[in-house]
ROMAR-873223 format. One line per 3 residues: number of its first residue (from 1); their letters; for each residue z, x, y of N, C-alpha, C, O. Coordinates in steps of 0.001 Angstrom, whole numbers, plus 500000, padded with zeros to 6 digits. Each point is the difference from the previous one (the first is absolute). Example, Ala and Ser with C-alpha at 12.3 -4.5 7.8 and 13.67 -1.06 7.14 Angstrom:
2
1> AS> 507800,513190,494310,500000,499110,501190,500000,500900,501200,500665,501036,499981; 498615,498614,501069,500060,500820,501190,500730,499230,501090,500169,500509,501108 .
//
This chain:
63
1> MTR> 520941,588581,972747,499710,499956,498421,500811,499174,499188,501201,500249,499894; 498196,498647,499430,500626,498969,498842,500188,500785,499339,499159,500893,499898; 502188,499148,499244,500365,500279,498692,499639,498861,498757,500352,498822,500047 .
4> NTL> 499046,501659,499090,499610,499146,498879,501248,499922,498628,499933,499219,499051; 500976,501639,501145,501047,500191,499027,501458,499107,500427,500187,499689,501176; 500853,499925,497687,500777,499731,500208,501301,500960,498867,499820,500502,498890 .
7> TVQ> 501520,499442,502028,500927,500768,498791,500554,499113,499174,499634,498845,499785; 501309,501772,499737,500483,499401,499415,500542,498006,500581,499691,498867,499630; 501354,501827,501570,500807,498954,500831,498823,499283,500283,499866,498928,499410 .
10> EGA> 498827,501612,501742,499236,499018,500222,499328,498900,498918,499411,498947,500245; 500880,501653,498541,499259,499077,499200,500852,499287,500015,499704,499004,500659; 501711,500947,498759,500599,499774,499612,500493,498100,501495,500179,498815,499720 .
13> EYF> 499835,501812,501446,499599,499193,500882,498912,499056,499591,500279,498906,499509; 498468,501494,500684,498670,499669,499637,500266,498590,499032,499519,498890,500229; 501088,501360,499002,500357,498940,498696,500937,499350,500122,500119,498837,499616 .
16> GVH> 501195,502238,501288,501044,497805,500363,500743,500845,498609,500775,499310,499338; 498978,502362,500146,501290,499932,498794,500966,501201,501260,500017,500337,501184; 500857,499977,497119,500593,501207,500071,499538,501102,499877,499187,500124,499084 .
19> HDT> 501101,501009,501695,499405,501078,499604,499901,500312,498684,499051,500704,499656; 501861,498857,499404,500984,500389,498417,498714,499471,499092,499400,500552,499077; 500428,498220,501524,498478,499468,499252,498943,500374,500019,499241,499507,499166 .
22> IYT> 500349,501277,501551,498792,500846,500595,500284,501221,499175,498916,500385,499560; 502070,500409,500026,500513,501474,499145,499533,499309,498686,498968,500344,499424; 501815,498703,500152,499292,499218,498643,499070,499786,499863,499444,500335,498954 .
25> MVR> 499796,498888,502187,498801,499884,499635,498754,501027,499240,499113,499924,499149; 501518,501076,501818,499021,501403,500587,500173,500795,498151,499093,500560,499384; 502267,499230,500166,500207,500753,498718,499780,499208,498893,500412,500434,498924 .
28> EKQ> 499000,498444,501107,499627,499164,499223,498631,500023,499927,499395,499248,499237; 499918,501739,501660,498446,499523,500345,499552,498462,499758,499197,499518,499201; 501717,499829,501902,499392,498531,499708,499436,500073,501931,499949,498906,500562 .
31> IPH> 499862,501736,499864,499537,500265,501649,499045,501267,500431,500551,501091,499851; 497928,498945,500727,499428,501141,500040,500756,500507,501028,500290,499499,501086; 500063,501841,498298,500546,501402,501504,499206,501042,499466,499175,500093,499091 .
34> FRV> 501440,500835,501946,499914,501097,500231,501293,501538,500323,500618,500146,501054; 499441,500430,498189,500579,500917,500820,499781,501301,500670,499098,500628,499446; 501443,499995,501584,499929,501118,500467,501149,500919,500345,500655,499999,501043 .
37> RSR> 499494,500881,497775,501098,500397,499500,501545,499244,499144,500171,500067,498782; 500452,499499,501840,500619,499091,499742,500439,498673,500314,500805,499245,499454; 498191,500620,501950,499890,498823,500396,499257,499170,499613,498881,500347,499623 .
40> IFF> 501597,497969,500340,498653,499091,499601,499616,499115,501111,500599,499242,500763; 498164,501135,499048,499329,498830,501453,499123,499265,498764,499834,500152,498790; 499709,498949,502292,498994,498224,499373,498845,500617,501043,500319,500562,501048 .
43> NKY> 497941,499212,498410,499251,499593,500961,499738,498417,500305,499787,499280,499025; 500217,500188,502182,500517,499070,500539,498702,499331,499153,500277,499095,499213; 498845,501166,500872,498220,499097,499705,500878,499837,498880,500644,498951,500000 .
46> NID> 499547,501894,498981,500022,499721,498432,501285,499350,499497,500086,499537,498863; 501480,500434,502532,500548,498741,499507,499000,498940,499809,499508,499625,498935; 500180,499790,502696,499494,499190,500455,498853,499506,498504,499963,498771,499931 .
49> AWI> 499396,501734,499247,499076,499655,499612,501041,499845,498304,499466,499266,499169; 501484,501192,500535,500992,500134,498969,500491,498722,500194,500119,499305,498991; 500291,500083,502416,500678,499181,500008,498636,498729,499367,499979,499292,498993 .
52> EAQ> 499127,500867,502032,499439,498900,499639,499536,499980,498353,499654,498911,499542; 500338,502168,499658,499390,499568,498316,501144,499588,498917,499881,499767,498797; 501914,500218,502514,500891,499616,498991,499447,498125,500365,499897,499095,499172 .
55> EQA> 499862,500851,502223,500061,498239,500347,498657,499687,498913,500004,498948,499361; 499172,501774,500529,499081,499290,499081,499999,499994,498812,499256,499160,499493; 501403,501579,499732,500739,500258,498726,500835,498400,499812,499496,499002,499484 .
58> NMK> 501967,501115,501125,500264,498813,499951,499648,498287,500504,500603,498948,499787; 497867,501446,501123,499880,498849,499710,499295,499479,498474,499995,498860,499537; 499461,502320,499915,499100,499686,499075,500665,499458,498647,499631,499115,499228 .
61> EAL> 501979,502114,500758,500991,498993,499293,500242,498383,500275,499975,499211,499055; 500202,500461,501968,500439,498831,500353,499177,498974,499530,500538,498893,500018; 498138,501155,499502,498695,499103,499484,500470,499979,498825,499392,499417,499103 .
//
């Protein structure tokens, strides 16, 4: 079975940033996430869609 979720550490590795950056983004509600009790997870599909939306927004700003 393939997992479709990422932990904070896996999310940090996926983005190439420090895990503290991920915690800050979660706290400031800048990135889609969900919690299971106190643990934070990311749905990989939603993260990829969020990245795409960020790229599109940046392209519009550049015009």
